[in-house]
C-alpha positions as a printed Julia matrix, in Angstrom:
110×3 Matrix{Float64}:
  0.03   0.37    0.5
  3.21   1.93    0.89
  4.49   2.04   -2.59
  1.41   2.71   -4.59
  1.03   5.84   -2.16
  4.48   6.67   -3.24
  4.69   6.03   -6.74
  1.48   8.11   -7.48
  3.17  10.88   -6.05
  6.3   10.0    -7.93
  4.35   9.11  -10.96
  2.86  13.04  -10.54
  6.02  14.82   -9.9
  7.37  12.93  -13.13
  4.22  13.85  -15.59
  4.67  17.77  -14.0
  8.59  17.47  -14.68
  8.1   16.29  -17.95
  5.69  19.02  -19.14
  8.45  21.85  -17.56
 11.23  19.86  -19.24
  9.34  20.33  -22.34
  9.56  24.13  -21.91
  5.89  24.29  -21.28
  3.61  25.48  -17.72
  5.45  28.36  -17.16
  2.35  29.18  -15.06
  2.47  25.78  -12.82
  5.52  27.53  -11.01
  4.77  28.98   -7.97
  5.57  33.06   -8.17
  5.4   33.25  -11.42
  1.72  34.39  -12.2
  2.27  37.25   -9.48
  5.32  39.04  -11.76
  4.7   41.71  -13.81
  4.56  41.61  -17.58
  8.01  43.79  -17.4
  9.07  41.27  -14.32
  8.34  38.03  -16.84
 10.27  39.62  -20.14
 13.54  39.85  -17.97
 13.1   35.92  -16.89
 14.3   33.71  -19.84
 10.96  31.56  -19.3
 12.51  28.19  -21.11
 15.34  27.88  -18.82
 12.78  28.75  -15.83
 10.15  25.74  -16.77
 13.28  23.23  -17.8
 15.27  23.96  -14.38
 12.09  23.47  -12.72
 10.99  20.54  -14.41
 14.47  18.53  -14.23
 14.09  19.51  -10.24
 10.91  17.76   -9.74
 12.07  14.91  -12.44
 15.34  14.3    -9.67
 12.22  14.94   -6.21
 10.14  12.02   -8.49
 12.99   9.52   -8.29
 13.92   9.78   -5.0
 10.2   10.01   -3.77
 10.0    6.64   -5.26
 13.18   5.5    -3.51
 11.29   6.37   -0.46
  8.25   4.27   -1.11
 10.66   1.41   -2.28
 12.51   1.6     0.75
  9.66   2.09    2.94
  7.91  -0.96    1.32
 10.86  -3.75    1.89
 11.01  -2.03    5.82
 14.7   -0.05    4.86
 14.09   2.26    7.61
 16.88   4.62    7.46
 17.56   4.43    4.06
 13.74   6.04    4.24
 14.68   8.65    6.58
 17.56   9.8     4.36
 15.81  10.19    1.5
 12.65  11.54    3.04
 15.37  14.43    4.4
 16.7   15.05    1.07
 13.48  15.86   -0.48
 13.33  19.09    0.87
 17.17  19.64    1.11
 17.27  19.04   -2.74
 14.25  21.42   -3.29
 16.25  24.22   -0.87
 19.29  23.76   -2.59
 18.11  23.7    -6.4
 15.79  27.01   -5.39
 18.57  28.56   -4.25
 21.04  28.04   -6.51
 18.31  29.0    -9.72
 17.82  31.97   -7.71
 21.44  33.05   -8.13
 22.0   31.4   -11.31
 22.6   34.19  -14.64
 21.58  32.22  -17.22
 17.72  32.93  -15.85
 17.75  36.25  -16.36
 17.83  37.99  -20.62
 19.23  40.84  -19.26
 21.8   39.91  -16.64
 21.95  42.29  -14.03
 25.6   44.0   -13.75
 27.59  42.21  -11.15
 28.3   45.35   -8.18
């Protein structure tokens, strides 16, 4: 039962990741809808969606691994992988936030 739940979550992440890697679905990214048109013009939407999609694909693999570890009672692996989910997301967001390739017109170094 646990594996079915985790596989369903991983499948959802996989579908969303594939859509975003394809460069579609920018409106699914949190905060993108609240940007003004001038702010959106400064963002490389293709790079943003691809990077976010890759993060979701990584999260899908980790989520499925957590389900497998829980199914086979490898508790220590399930705990480590569960801790990896927010760690990957936070690290990816920080990296994405400071990435110069997301800006169409990069800001000069100050």
